[in-house]
C-alpha positions as CSV (number, residue, x, y, z in Angstrom):
1,M,-85.6,149.0,93.7
2,N,-86.2,145.7,92.0
3,T,-85.5,144.8,88.4
4,E,-89.1,145.3,87.3
5,Q,-89.2,148.8,88.8
6,K,-85.9,149.7,87.1
7,R,-87.3,148.5,83.7
8,L,-90.4,150.6,84.2
9,I,-88.4,153.7,85.0
10,E,-86.2,153.2,82.0
11,R,-89.3,152.9,79.7
12,L,-90.9,156.0,81.2
13,I,-87.9,158.2,80.7
14,E,-86.7,156.8,77.4
15,V,-88.7,159.3,75.2
16,P,-88.0,162.4,77.4
17,Q,-84.3,161.5,77.4
18,A,-84.2,161.1,73.6
19,R,-85.9,164.5,73.2
20,T,-83.5,166.1,75.6
21,E,-80.6,164.7,73.6
22,Q,-82.1,166.1,70.4
23,L,-82.5,169.5,72.0
24,I,-78.8,169.5,73.2
25,T,-77.7,168.7,69.6
26,L,-80.0,171.4,68.2
27,L,-78.8,174.1,70.6
28,S,-75.1,173.1,70.2
29,T,-75.4,173.3,66.4
30,W,-77.1,176.7,66.6
31,L,-74.5,178.0,69.1
32,E,-71.7,177.1,66.7
33,V,-73.1,179.2,63.9
34,E,-74.7,182.1,65.8
35,R,-72.9,185.4,65.6
36,D,-75.0,187.6,67.8
37,S,-73.5,187.6,71.4
38,E,-76.9,188.2,73.1
39,T,-78.4,185.3,71.3
40,C,-75.4,183.1,72.1
41,N,-75.8,183.9,75.8
42,M,-79.5,182.9,75.6
43,I,-78.6,179.7,73.8
44,C,-75.9,178.9,76.4
45,I,-78.5,179.3,79.2
46,A,-81.0,177.0,77.4
47,L,-78.2,174.5,76.8
48,T,-77.1,174.5,80.4
49,C,-80.7,174.0,81.6
50,T,-81.2,171.2,79.0
51,R,-78.0,169.5,80.1
52,E,-79.2,169.7,83.8
53,I,-82.4,168.0,82.8
54,D,-80.5,165.3,80.9
55,Q,-78.3,164.7,84.0
56,S,-81.4,164.5,86.2
57,L,-82.8,161.8,83.8
58,N,-79.5,159.9,83.9
59,D,-79.6,160.1,87.7
60,V,-83.1,158.6,87.8
61,R,-82.0,155.9,85.4
62,E,-79.1,155.0,87.7
63,G,-81.3,155.1,90.8
64,K,-79.7,158.1,92.4
């Protein structure tokens, strides 16, 4: 992959990656204050999925 292609990929995933990071922050904050165990389990599942998406975006950025 050449430099121009890398820059294009970085620009294309910049906003989705920022939104994913916002979602991780939101879910983490919610999990810290939630007392209902069923809701905590659902938040954990959503947080795991969001972290996997974030890792996939990082992999794309690194060219993996």
